[in-house]
C-alpha positions, 0 to 999 in steps of 0.5 A, a space after each residue: 626037518 620035522 619031528 613029532 614029539 611024544 606029546 604030539 607037537 611038531 618040532 622043526 629042526 633047521 640049519 642056520 644059513 648065517 654060515 654063508 656070506 651072501 647079503 642080497 637076494 640073488 646071492 641067497 637064491 644061489 645059496 639054496 642050490 649050492 648048499 641047501 639042496 646038497 644038504 637035503 640030498 645028503 640027508 635024503 629028506 623030503 623037506 629041509 628046514 633053514 634058519 634063514 639069515 637075511 642081512 638088514 638091506 635085503 630084509 628091508 627090500 623083502 618087507 617092502 615088496 610082496 612080490 619079492 617075498 612071494 618069489 623067495 617063497 616059491 624058490 624055497 618050495 620048489 627046492 623042498 626047503 622051508 623056513 619057520 625061523 630067522 636068525 636076526 642076530 647079525 645085522 649085516 656084514 657078518 662075514 667081513 674080515 673083522 667082525 668082533 664086537 660089531 656083531 652087537 651093533 646096532 643094539 636094542 637101544 638103537 631104532 635100527 634094531 627094531 626096524 630090522 626085526 620088524 622087517 624080518 617078522 613081516 618077511 617071515 609071515 609070508 615064508 611060513 609054511 601054511 601048516 606051521 604053528 608059528 614063526 620065530 626070530 632070534 636076536 641079540 641079548 640087548 647089546 654088548 655090556 659096555 657101555 650100558 647106561 640108564 638112557 639105553 635101558 629106557 630106550 630098550 624098554 620102549 623098543 621091546 614094548 613097540 616090538 610086542 605091539 607090532 608083532 600083535 598085528 601080524 597075520 601069523 604068530 611070530 615070536 622074538 627070542 633074545 639069545 644070552 651070550 657071554 660078554 653081553 648085557 644078558 650073558 646067562 639065564 639069570 640075567 635074562 630073567 632080570 632084563 626081560 622081566 617086563 616083556 610080553 611072553 606071548 610075543 617075546 622070550 629066550 633063545 637058548 644057545 647051548 654053546 653059550 649056555 656051556 660057556 656061562 657054565 650053566 647047568 641046563 636043568 637049572 637054567 630051563 627051570 629058572 626061565 620057566 619060573 620067570 614065565 619066559 618061554 624058550 622060543 628057540 634053541 640053537 643046537 651048538 657046541 663050544 670048545 672046551 679044554 682042561 689045560 689051556 696050555 694045550 698047543 692045539 688051542 692057539 690054532 683057534 685064534 682068528 681075526 673075524 669073530 669074538 671067542 669069549 673065554 670063561 674058566 670054570 664057574 666064570 672065575 676068570 672071564 676074557 672077551 677073546 681067546 687071545 686075551 685068555 691065552 696071554 693071561 695064564 689063567 688056570 683051566 678048565 676053559 670053555 671058549 665061545 667057538 662053535 665047533 662041528 657037532 659030529 666031529 671032535 676037535 683035536 685032542 686034548 680039546 673037546 666039544 661041549 656036546 655033553 651040555 648040548 645033549 643035557 639041554 635037549 634032554 631037559 627041553 625035549 626029553 620030557 612029556 611036554 616039548 619045551 621048544 619047537 624051533 631048533 637051529 644048528 648054528 655052526 657059523 664058524 666053518 670058514 675060520 676053523 683051523 685049516 685041517 678041519 676047514 672045508 675046502 669047498 661047497 661039497 665038503 661044507 654041505 656034507 659037514 652041515 648034513 652030518 651036524 643035522 644028522 647028529 642033532 636028529 639022532 639025538 632027538 630020536 634018542 629022546 623019543 622024537 620021530 622024524 615026520 618027513 617021508 623018505 
């Protein structure tokens, strides 16, 4: 969906397709009909934005073959779908039975990460709508924090220089956004200003994931101001909500322990930090806790659990509620639908599409409250 900010900028709102498991072109095209077309119908919108996830093998194939890129663009166009942003965080196998720390590999010290990201950039050049101002790619915050040594730092700095250099030669403006996440080398915006202090801000910046921001117990206003002072642009925003609980002994919390994804858990002010929810539950640490578990934006978890939608709304307000838009690419990224507790889990494609549409409607309505207007005709 497209919205107009009061300053005149077009703001793109999309849903992240990394919720779906397909990792080849036929599977991705099937997703467009099974899910995206249904979401567009639910929202009754002329054009639906996708934050497309392309696993490394299909990204490489598309980057190598212009005819495949043209085919994908046609398939998007005929369905009323558009892509201005790609989710380049997971490399591949994001829906394997166990993902956990593997999602942070290869990291930015590994040449495969640079190749993958440049493949995505080349693909995005040909997927961008003709009237789009620019494209964006979100990526991991360099890597998992341990191990992280001087040789890796040197390799990362060289890779980021090569990335900016490669982006400068593309036919359309494409920017790459590093997404702070708990447990990683860049966990919060303060660490972003340190580790990204030497990047070229014309091409590289930050992806603010509002669930991650909440888990780091960061104040949205302070975080955005910190990035601005450092000259780091907010290239993209992940419109997401984390799980929150005042009393970690609440029985409902144990229902969110699952084997696929990492659910880093932080107590208030990050006084206690755990790499996964089961570790936190075994620790007996005092609450309140925030858990890196992306929960649906429009539906509250089972009480006494809550979602950090207050942080989400505050983040959108500081970025888009002022006289100038602080970001123009937004992606609703609830990739955890398939591992939610059974009572909240969709039972089929129709329910999943309806849930994703409800999330997008929630995000759209929140932006309307901030003064943005939907551009797309009914």
